[in-house]
C-alpha positions in Angstrom: 98.3 46.2 -127.0 98.8 50.0 -127.4 96.0 50.0 -130.1 93.6 48.2 -127.8 94.3 50.5 -124.9 93.9 53.6 -127.1 90.6 52.3 -128.4 89.3 51.5 -124.9 90.3 55.0 -123.7 88.7 56.6 -126.7 85.5 54.7 -125.9 85.5 56.0 -122.4 86.0 59.6 -123.5 83.3 59.5 -126.2 80.8 58.1 -123.7 81.3 61.2 -121.6 81.4 63.5 -124.6 79.2 62.1 -127.3 79.2 65.0 -129.7 82.1 66.3 -131.8 84.2 69.1 -130.4 84.0 72.7 -131.5 87.3 74.4 -131.9 88.3 77.9 -131.1 91.4 79.9 -130.5 92.3 81.6 -127.2 95.5 83.4 -126.3 97.3 82.1 -123.2 98.7 85.5 -122.3 97.6 89.0 -123.5 99.0 92.4 -123.1 98.8 95.9 -124.3 100.3 95.1 -127.7 98.2 91.9 -128.2 98.9 88.3 -127.4 102.5 87.7 -126.3 102.5 84.0 -125.5 101.4 80.7 -127.0 98.1 80.8 -128.8 96.5 77.3 -128.5 93.2 75.8 -129.8 90.5 75.1 -127.2 88.3 72.1 -127.6 84.8 72.6 -126.2 82.4 69.7 -126.1 78.9 70.7 -127.2 76.1 69.3 -125.1 73.1 68.8 -127.3 70.7 66.2 -128.6 72.0 62.7 -129.0 69.6 61.6 -131.6 69.8 62.0 -135.3 73.2 61.9 -137.0 75.0 61.7 -133.6 72.7 59.4 -131.9 74.9 56.4 -132.5 76.9 57.2 -129.4 73.8 56.5 -127.2 72.7 53.5 -129.3 75.6 51.3 -128.5 78.2 52.7 -131.0 80.3 55.1 -129.0 83.1 55.2 -131.6 80.8 56.2 -134.5 81.0 59.9 -133.8 84.7 59.7 -133.6 85.1 57.7 -136.8 82.9 60.2 -138.5 85.6 62.8 -138.2 88.8 60.7 -138.0 89.5 57.7 -140.2 90.6 54.5 -138.3 93.6 54.3 -140.6 94.7 57.8 -139.5 94.2 56.9 -135.9 96.3 53.7 -136.2 98.9 55.6 -138.2 99.3 58.1 -135.4 99.9 55.2 -132.9 102.4 53.7 -135.3 104.2 57.1 -135.6 104.4 57.4 -131.8 105.9 53.9 -131.5 108.4 54.7 -134.3 109.5 58.0 -132.6 109.9 56.2 -129.3 112.0 53.6 -130.9 114.2 56.1 -132.7 114.7 58.0 -129.4 115.7 54.9 -127.5 118.0 53.9 -130.4 119.7 57.3 -130.2 120.0 57.0 -126.4 121.8 53.6 -126.7 124.0 54.9 -129.5 125.2 57.9 -127.5 125.8 55.8 -124.4 127.8 53.4 -126.5 129.9 56.2 -127.8 130.5 57.6 -124.3 131.5 54.1 -123.0 133.9 53.7 -125.9 135.6 57.1 -125.2 135.7 56.4 -121.5 133.5 59.4 -120.7 131.7 58.4 -117.5 130.6 62.0 -116.9 128.5 62.0 -120.1 126.7 58.9 -118.9 125.9 60.5 -115.6 124.6 63.6 -117.3 122.3 61.4 -119.5 121.1 59.6 -116.3 120.1 63.0 -114.7 118.3 64.3 -117.8 116.4 61.1 -118.5 115.4 60.9 -114.9 113.8 64.3 -115.3 112.1 63.2 -118.6 110.7 60.1 -116.9 109.3 62.3 -114.1 107.7 64.6 -116.5 106.2 61.7 -118.4 104.5 60.4 -115.2 103.3 64.0 -114.5 101.8 64.1 -118.0 100.0 60.8 -117.4 98.6 62.0 -114.0 97.4 65.3 -115.6 95.7 63.4 -118.4 93.9 61.1 -116.0 92.8 64.1 -113.7 91.5 65.9 -116.8 89.5 63.0 -118.3 88.1 61.7 -115.0 86.4 65.0 -114.2 88.7 65.9 -111.2 90.0 69.0 -113.0 86.4 70.2 -113.6 85.7 69.9 -109.9 88.9 71.7 -108.9 88.2 74.5 -111.4 84.7 75.0 -110.0 86.0 75.0 -106.4 89.1 77.2 -106.9 88.2 79.4 -109.8 84.4 79.3 -109.7 84.3 78.3 -113.4 82.4 75.4 -114.8 83.5 73.6 -117.9 79.9 73.1 -118.9 78.6 76.7 -119.2 80.2 80.1 -119.6 78.5 83.0 -121.3 75.8 80.6 -122.6 78.3 78.4 -124.5 80.6 75.7 -123.6 84.4 76.3 -122.9 87.3 74.1 -121.9 88.4 73.8 -118.3 91.0 76.6 -117.9 92.8 74.8 -115.0 93.4 71.6 -117.0 94.5 73.5 -120.1 97.0 75.7 -118.2 98.4 72.7 -116.4 99.0 70.9 -119.6 100.6 74.0 -121.2 102.9 74.6 -118.2 103.8 70.9 -118.3 104.8 71.1 -122.0 106.8 74.2 -121.3 108.8 72.6 -118.6 109.3 69.6 -120.9 110.6 71.9 -123.6 112.9 73.5 -121.0 114.4 70.1 -120.2 114.9 69.4 -123.9 116.8 72.6 -124.2 118.8 71.6 -121.1 119.6 68.3 -122.9 121.0 70.0 -125.9 122.8 72.5 -123.7 124.4 69.7 -121.6 125.5 68.0 -124.8 127.2 71.2 -125.9 128.8 71.7 -122.5 130.0 68.1 -122.5 131.6 68.6 -125.9 133.3 71.8 -124.7 134.5 70.0 -121.6 136.2 67.3 -123.7 138.0 70.1 -125.6 139.2 71.5 -122.2 140.5 68.1 -121.2 142.2 67.7 -124.5 144.0 71.0 -124.0 145.1 69.9 -120.5 146.4 66.7 -122.0 148.6 68.8 -124.4 149.8 70.9 -121.4 150.8 67.8 -119.5 152.8 66.2 -122.3 154.6 69.3 -123.4 158.4 68.9 -122.9 161.0 71.5 -122.1 163.6 70.9 -124.9 163.3 69.8 -128.5 163.0 71.1 -132.0 159.3 70.3 -132.2 157.0 73.3 -132.3 155.1 72.0 -129.3 158.2 72.2 -126.9 158.6 75.0 -124.4 162.0 75.8 -126.0 160.4 76.5 -129.4 157.5 78.5 -127.9 159.7 80.7 -125.7 162.0 81.3 -128.7 159.1 82.2 -131.0 157.5 84.5 -128.4 160.7 86.4 -128.0 161.7 85.4 -124.5 164.8 83.5 -125.7 167.1 83.6 -128.6 169.2 80.9 -130.2 172.9 81.9 -130.5 175.0 79.6 -132.7 177.8 77.9 -130.8 179.5 74.9 -132.3 180.9 73.8 -128.9 177.5 73.7 -127.3 175.1 70.7 -127.3 172.9 70.8 -130.4 175.2 73.5 -131.8 173.6 76.6 -130.1 173.1 78.5 -126.8 169.8 79.8 -125.5 170.2 83.5 -124.6 167.9 85.6 -122.5 166.0 88.4 -124.3 163.1 89.6 -122.0 161.5 88.5 -118.7 158.5 86.2 -118.5 155.8 87.4 -116.0 152.1 86.6 -115.3 151.3 90.3 -115.1 151.5 92.9 -112.3 148.0 94.4 -112.5 144.5 92.9 -112.9 144.1 94.2 -116.4 147.6 93.1 -117.5 146.9 89.6 -116.1 143.6 89.6 -117.9 145.3 90.5 -121.2 148.1 88.0 -120.8 145.8 85.2 -119.9 144.7 85.2 -123.6 148.3 84.2 -124.4 148.5 80.3 -124.8 152.0 80.2 -123.5 151.1 82.1 -120.3 148.2 79.8 -119.7 150.4 76.7 -120.2 153.2 77.9 -117.9 150.7 78.8 -115.2 149.1 75.4 -115.5 152.4 73.6 -115.4 153.4 75.7 -112.4 150.2 74.6 -110.6 150.9 71.0 -111.6 154.6 71.2 -110.5 153.6 72.5 -107.1 150.9 69.8 -106.8 153.6 67.1 -107.4 156.4 68.7 -105.4 154.9 71.1 -102.9 157.4 73.1 -101.0 156.9 75.9 -98.4 158.8 79.1 -98.2 161.3 77.5 -95.8 161.9 74.6 -98.2 160.0 72.0 -96.3 157.9 69.5 -98.4 154.2 69.0 -97.8 152.8 65.6 -96.9 150.5 65.8 -100.0 153.2 64.2 -102.2 153.1 61.0 -100.3 149.5 60.5 -101.5 150.5 60.7 -105.2 151.7 57.6 -107.0 154.5 59.4 -108.8 155.7 59.0 -111.5 152.5 57.3 -112.6 150.0 60.0 -111.4 148.4 62.1 -114.1 147.4 65.7 -113.0 145.4 66.0 -116.2 143.3 62.9 -115.3 142.8 64.2 -111.8 141.5 67.5 -113.2 139.4 65.7 -115.8 137.6 63.8 -113.1 137.0 67.0 -111.2 135.9 68.7 -114.4 133.3 66.0 -114.8 131.9 66.7 -111.3 131.8 70.4 -112.2 129.9 69.8 -115.4 127.5 67.4 -113.7 126.8 70.1 -111.0 125.7 72.5 -113.8 123.2 70.0 -115.2 121.9 68.3 -112.0 119.5 71.0 -110.7 119.0 71.3 -107.0 115.9 72.3 -105.2 117.5 75.6 -104.2 118.0 76.4 -107.9 114.3 75.8 -108.7 113.3 77.9 -105.6 115.5 80.9 -106.5 114.3 80.7 -110.1 110.6 80.8 -109.1 111.1 83.6 -106.6 113.1 85.8 -109.0 111.6 85.1 -112.4 107.9 84.6 -111.5 107.3 88.3 -110.6 109.4 89.3 -113.5 107.3 87.3 -116.0 104.1 88.7 -114.4 105.4 92.1 -115.2 106.2 91.1 -118.8 102.6 90.1 -119.3 101.5 93.7 -119.6 104.2 94.7 -122.2 104.0 94.7 -126.0 105.6 92.0 -128.1 108.4 94.3 -129.1 109.1 95.2 -125.5 109.2 91.5 -124.5 111.7 90.8 -127.3 113.9 93.7 -126.1 113.8 92.4 -122.5 114.7 88.9 -123.7 117.7 90.2 -125.7 118.9 92.4 -122.7 118.4 89.5 -120.3 120.4 87.1 -122.4 123.4 89.3 -122.7 123.1 90.2 -119.0 123.6 86.5 -118.3 126.6 86.5 -120.6 128.1 89.5 -118.8 127.6 87.9 -115.4 129.3 84.7 -116.6 132.3 86.6 -117.9 132.6 88.6 -114.6 132.6 85.3 -112.6 135.4 84.0 -114.8 137.4 87.1 -114.0 137.0 86.6 -110.3 137.9 82.9 -110.7 141.0 84.0 -112.7 142.1 86.2 -109.8 141.6 83.3 -107.3 143.8 81.1 -109.6 146.5 83.8 -109.8 146.7 83.9 -106.0 147.1 80.1 -105.8 149.6 79.8 -108.6 153.3 79.7 -107.7 155.5 82.2 -109.6 158.1 81.0 -112.1 161.6 82.6 -112.6 161.6 85.5 -115.0 164.4 83.9 -117.1 162.8 81.4 -119.4 165.9 79.2 -119.3 165.2 78.6 -115.6 161.7 77.7 -116.5 162.9 75.1 -119.1 165.3 73.6 -116.5 162.5 73.6 -113.8 160.1 71.7 -116.1 162.7 69.4 -117.6 161.8 65.8 -117.4 158.4 66.5 -115.7 156.1 65.9 -118.7 153.7 63.0 -118.4 155.7 60.6 -120.4 159.1 61.5 -119.1 157.9 61.0 -115.6 156.7 57.6 -116.4 160.1 56.7 -117.9 161.7 57.8 -114.7 163.9 60.3 -116.5 163.8 63.2 -114.1 167.4 64.4 -113.8 167.3 67.6 -111.7 170.2 69.9 -112.2 172.0 67.9 -114.8 172.9 69.8 -117.9 173.2 68.3 -121.3 170.5 65.7 -120.8 167.1 65.2 -122.3 168.0 67.2 -125.4 169.1 70.3 -123.5 171.1 72.8 -125.6 173.8 75.1 -124.3 172.6 77.8 -121.8 175.6 80.1 -122.2 177.0 81.4 -118.9 173.7 80.9 -117.1 173.8 78.6 -114.1 170.4 77.1 -113.3 171.5 74.8 -110.4 169.1 76.2 -107.7 166.1 76.9 -109.9 162.8 76.4 -108.1 159.3 77.8 -108.0 158.5 81.0 -106.1 155.7 80.4 -103.5 152.2 81.6 -104.4 150.8 84.8 -102.8 148.3 82.6 -100.9 150.0 79.6 -99.4 147.1 78.4 -97.3 143.5 78.5 -98.5 141.1 77.4 -95.8 138.2 75.2 -96.9 134.9 77.2 -97.2 136.6 80.6 -97.3 137.4 83.1 -100.1 140.8 83.9 -101.5 142.6 87.2 -101.6 139.8 89.3 -100.1 137.1 87.7 -102.4 134.3 86.5 -100.2 133.0 83.9 -102.8 133.8 80.3 -102.0 133.8 77.3 -104.3 130.2 76.5 -103.2 129.1 80.0 -104.1 130.8 79.7 -107.5 129.2 76.4 -108.2 125.7 77.6 -107.3 126.0 80.7 -109.4 127.2 78.6 -112.3 124.2 76.3 -112.0 121.8 79.3 -111.8 123.4 80.8 -114.9 123.2 77.5 -116.9 119.5 77.0 -115.9 118.5 80.6 -116.7 120.3 80.3 -120.0 118.1 77.4 -120.9 115.0 79.3 -119.7 116.0 82.2 -121.9 116.3 79.9 -125.0 113.0 78.2 -124.2 111.3 81.7 -124.0 112.7 82.5 -127.4 111.2 79.4 -128.9 107.8 80.0 -127.2 107.7 83.6 -128.3 108.3 82.6 -131.9 105.5 80.0 -131.7 103.2 82.5 -130.1 103.3 85.2 -132.7 105.1 85.6 -136.0 108.0 88.1 -136.2 107.0 91.0 -138.4 108.9 94.2 -138.1 112.7 94.5 -138.7 113.1 95.7 -135.1 111.7 92.4 -133.9 113.9 90.4 -136.2 117.0 92.2 -135.0 116.2 91.8 -131.3 115.3 88.1 -131.8 118.5 87.3 -133.7 120.6 89.3 -131.2 119.1 87.3 -128.3 119.8 84.0 -130.1 123.4 85.1 -130.8 124.1 85.2 -127.1 123.6 81.4 -126.7 126.6 80.2 -128.8 128.7 83.0 -127.3 127.9 81.7 -123.8 128.5 78.1 -124.7 131.6 78.5 -126.8 133.3 81.3 -124.8 132.0 81.9 -121.3 131.2 78.3 -120.3 134.7 76.8 -121.2 136.4 79.6 -119.1 133.9 79.1 -116.3 134.2 75.3 -116.0 138.0 75.3 -116.5 138.7 77.9 -113.8 136.1 76.6 -111.4 137.6 73.1 -111.7 141.1 74.3 -111.0 139.8 76.4 -108.1 138.1 73.5 -106.4 140.9 70.9 -107.0 144.0 72.4 -105.4 145.0 73.9 -102.1 142.7 72.9 -99.2 140.1 71.4 -101.6 142.3 68.5 -102.9 140.1 65.4 -103.3 142.2 62.5 -102.1 139.5 60.0 -103.1 139.9 61.1 -106.7 143.7 61.0 -106.3 143.4 57.3 -105.3 141.2 56.6 -108.3 143.5 58.3 -110.7 146.5 56.5 -109.3 144.8 53.2 -109.8 143.9 54.0 -113.4 147.5 55.1 -114.0 148.8 51.7 -112.8 146.3 50.0 -115.1 147.6 52.3 -117.9 151.1 51.2 -117.2 150.3 47.6 -117.6 148.5 48.3 -120.9 151.6 50.1 -122.1 153.8 47.0 -121.6 151.2 44.7 -123.0 151.2 46.8 -126.1 155.0 46.3 -126.3 154.5 42.6 -126.0 151.9 42.7 -128.8 154.4 44.4 -131.1 156.9 41.7 -130.4 154.5 38.8 -130.8 153.0 40.4 -133.9 156.4 40.6 -135.6 157.3 37.1 -134.4 154.1 35.5 -135.8 154.7 37.4 -139.1 158.2 36.0 -139.4 157.0 32.4 -138.6 154.3 32.7 -141.3 156.8 34.0 -143.9 155.6 37.6 -144.1 158.1 39.4 -146.4 158.4 42.4 -144.1 159.4 40.4 -141.1 162.9 39.0 -140.4 162.9 35.2 -139.8 163.5 34.4 -136.2 163.9 30.7 -136.7 167.0 28.7 -136.0 168.3 29.1 -139.5 168.2 32.9 -139.3 167.6 33.2 -143.0 166.4 36.6 -144.2 163.1 36.8 -146.0 162.6 38.4 -149.4 162.7 42.2 -149.8 159.7 44.2 -148.7 158.8 46.7 -151.5 158.1 50.4 -150.8 154.7 50.1 -152.6 153.7 47.4 -150.1 154.9 49.5 -147.2 152.7 52.4 -148.5 149.7 50.1 -148.6 150.4 48.8 -145.1 150.8 52.3 -143.8 147.5 53.4 -145.3 145.8 50.3 -143.9 147.2 51.0 -140.5 146.0 54.6 -140.5 142.5 53.4 -141.2 142.6 50.9 -138.4 144.0 53.6 -136.0 141.0 55.9 -136.8 138.6 53.1 -136.0 140.2 52.4 -132.5 138.5 53.6 -129.3 139.9 56.7 -127.8 141.8 55.0 -125.0 143.7 52.9 -127.5 144.6 55.9 -129.6 145.9 57.7 -126.4 147.9 54.6 -125.5 149.6 54.6 -128.9 150.5 58.2 -128.5 152.0 57.4 -125.1 154.2 54.8 -126.9 155.4 57.3 -129.4 156.1 60.0 -126.8 158.1 57.6 -124.6 160.1 56.4 -127.6 160.9 60.0 -128.9 163.5 60.8 -126.2 164.9 63.7 -128.1 161.5 65.2 -128.8 162.3 65.8 -132.5 159.2 64.0 -133.9 161.1 60.9 -135.1 162.1 57.6 -133.6 165.1 55.6 -134.6 165.4 51.9 -134.7 167.8 51.9 -131.7 165.3 53.8 -129.6 162.6 51.3 -130.4 164.9 48.4 -129.6 165.9 49.9 -126.3 162.2 50.1 -125.3 161.5 46.6 -126.4 164.6 45.3 -124.5 163.3 46.7 -121.2 160.6 44.1 -121.2 163.1 41.4 -120.3 164.8 43.5 -117.6 163.8 41.0 -114.9 162.4 38.2 -117.0 163.5 34.7 -117.0 164.6 34.8 -120.6 162.4 31.8 -121.4 160.6 33.6 -124.2 162.6 33.1 -127.4 160.9 36.0 -129.2 163.0 38.4 -127.2 166.4 37.2 -128.4 167.1 40.1 -130.7 164.8 43.2 -130.1 166.8 45.2 -132.7 165.7 42.8 -135.5 162.2 43.1 -134.3 162.4 46.9 -134.3 163.8 46.9 -137.9 160.9 44.7 -139.0 158.3 47.1 -137.5 159.9 50.1 -139.2 160.2 48.2 -142.5 156.4 47.4 -142.4 155.3 51.0 -142.8 158.5 52.7 -144.1 156.8 54.1 -147.2 159.3 56.9 -147.6 162.5 54.9 -147.0 163.8 56.9 -144.1 164.2 53.9 -141.8 162.7 55.7 -138.9 159.2 56.2 -137.4 157.3 59.4 -137.6 154.0 59.8 -135.6 152.0 58.7 -138.7 154.1 55.6 -139.3 154.2 54.7 -135.6 150.4 54.8 -135.1 149.9 52.8 -138.3 152.4 50.1 -137.2 151.0 49.8 -133.7 147.4 49.8 -135.0 148.2 46.9 -137.3 149.7 45.0 -134.4 147.0 45.4 -131.8 143.7 45.8 -133.8 141.5 43.0 -135.3 143.6 40.3 -133.6 141.9 36.9 -132.8 141.1 36.4 -129.1 143.5 33.4 -129.0 146.4 35.7 -129.9 145.5 38.2 -127.2 145.4 35.4 -124.6 148.8 34.2 -125.8 150.2 37.8 -125.6 149.0 38.1 -122.0 150.5 34.8 -121.1 153.8 35.9 -122.7 153.7 39.1 -120.5 153.0 36.9 -117.5 156.1 34.8 -118.3 158.3 37.9 -118.4 157.4 38.9 -114.8 157.4 35.3 -113.5 161.2 35.2 -113.0 161.4 31.8 -111.3 158.9 30.2 -113.8 156.7 28.6 -111.1 153.5 29.9 -112.7 152.8 32.5 -110.0 153.8 36.2 -109.7 154.6 37.3 -106.2 154.6 40.9 -104.9 158.4 40.7 -104.8 158.7 39.6 -108.4 156.4 42.3 -109.6 158.2 45.0 -107.5 161.6 43.8 -108.7 160.5 44.0 -112.4 159.0 47.4 -112.0 162.1 48.7 -110.2 164.3 47.5 -113.1 162.2 49.3 -115.6 162.5 52.5 -113.6 159.0 52.6 -112.3 158.7 53.4 -108.6 155.8 51.4 -107.1 155.8 50.3 -103.5 154.8 46.8 -102.5 
C-alpha cells in the first residue's frame, strides 16, 4: 500500500515538474564570519522544453524522467528502509514500556506518553507542510508575503524560501524533541537513583553491627566511641565524643550537606516529624490520623511526588514556549551577525550559565529545606534512641518500644539517660501554601517553572551544538576547545545539578502546608497490598518446603505421619541450589526483589546481617496466630525453617545471610506452576478464615492483623 501511494504521489509531482531538478547549495544563516547555520541543498525545477529526451513526461510516461535518475529498486529499497526503521522504533517503544511496567515505574510511562504525543503532533505538522508545499499553496503565500516567485528569480529558477524555511524549522523542533527524549530518559534514570537512596534512608536502623546502621556510621564519623564494658548489653557502652549539628551558617550547612550522614539524619528527621508531628507545646497534629502507620512508607510517598516533579520538567507548558520565544528569539537574531567562533563562545558561556543558575536554585531549595527540618539532639546517642524502631521494616513489625533500653540490639549508653528524647521544632513551623519560606519569595510554583525552563533551555543548547556542527566543520583548536567545553556542561547538569534540584524540590513540595493527602491515601493502599504480599510469600515458603518433603527431596524434612528423616543433603548440592537461586533472583521483577529484601530485613531483628533458624521459625509461626489450625503444613515451623536453611547452606553455617536468603526465597516463589500459586492463596485464605465457613469477615481479618501486631482499623 505504501509503495502504491508513493508511486501515485511521485506521478503527481512529476506532472507538475516534468524536468529533473538542478541542485545548488545555499546557507540558511550567514554572518560576518561566513555561514553559521545549517547549509542545505536547494532543488530548483527547470522549466524548459518537454520534447526530446525528457518529452516522455508529456507523452504519457510521467515516471520516465524520474526513473532516468533513480532506479526503481533504489526507490523501493528506501521505502523498505523507512518501514524497517519505523518497526524498530515501535519495537523499542514496546520494550521500554514493558521494562517500565515490570519495574513499577508509572512515571516513566507518563513521560513517554508526553514525548510521543509531541512526536505525533510534529508528524502531522510535517504532513501538512508537505501537502502545502506540493499543492502550490506555499508558492502563493511566498508571492503574497515575500514578493518572491518560485518560478523566476534573477533569470533562473529557485526554490520557494518560505516552504524551505518551514521545513527546516520543523526538523529543528523535531530534533529538539529527540534531545528532550534522551534528556528525559537520563533524568528518569537519575530519579530512580534518588528513590533508591531514599529507600536506603528509610530502612536504616539505629543499632547493629552492620556498617549501614546509624550506630556504626556515628562511630565511624567520630560522634560516638565504643567503650568496652562487660556488664553492658553487647559488651560495650557508647560514649559521647563531639556534637552533631546541621550547621550554624549558610556556608557551613552547604559544606555539611555533602556529608552522607548529615543528609540521612535530616531526611529521617523530616520523616519522623511527618509520622509523629508535635508542636512546641507538645500537642500532636491531625496529620498523623491520615497515615496508615505502621504500614505507610514515606519513601513511597516521596517517590510518587518525585514522579510528578520529573513529569513537570518534561511536559512543557504554553508559558514555557512563550517565555522561550520572547527571550531567545531576539538573542538568536543577534547571534546571526557574529562569526562562527563567537557563536561557539556564546554557546559555551550560555551552557555553563544554565548550570550555574541550576546550582543556585538548589542552594535556595536547600535553605528552604533547612528551615522546615526539625533539629535533632546534639548527642548522637539521643538520635539513636529517637530513631530506634522507626525504620520501615521495624515499624511494620510493630516493634516500636519508645524509652525502653536494652531492646532492638541497643548497647550500653553509659550514664546517659535518654528517656525524654524528642525532636526540636523546625525554625519554620507553619508554611502557608503559595508563599515563600524564611524570607525567600520563591514558592514551589516558581521553583517548578524555573526548573522546567532550565530543562527546556538545556535541550535547546544541546540541539544548537548539534546544528552548529552540521552547519560547518570545526577547524581551529579554539573552536574545538569551546565546543567540547559546551558539551561537557550537559553531563554535569544531568548527573550533578538535576538530582539535587529534583530531590530538594520534591521534599519542598511534599511537606508542611503542601502535603498531598490524595497521594498519602494511594501510598497507604499500596502498603496494605504489600503487607498481603509479604505474608503470601511466607505461605509460599512453607508450601514449597512441604511439597519438597512430600516428593522426597533430600533437603526437605519429611512432614508425613511417620516423621522419617530424609537422606543427607550434601554441601555441593547446596552450593548448586544457591547459585541457581541467585540466578532466579536476578531475573525477578523489581517489586519481587524488594519484597524478598523486606523479608530478610524483618527477620534480621538484631541487624547483624545474619538470620538464625529460630528467627525464621518465629516469623513462620506468626502466620497461624489467628488461624484455625486446619493446615497441617504449619505443625512444626522450626523443621520448615531448618529445611529452608539447609537448601542453600553452601558454607555450613546453619544460618541465612542476605545472599542465601534471596536464593532460597527466589527458588520458592519463581517459576512455580499456576496451580501451585492458586493452592498457596487458598492456604492463606484458610489461615485467616478462623471459623472455616469459607468466608472472611472484617472482624476475622482485623483479629488476625491485630495478633500479628499490625494496626489496621476496620
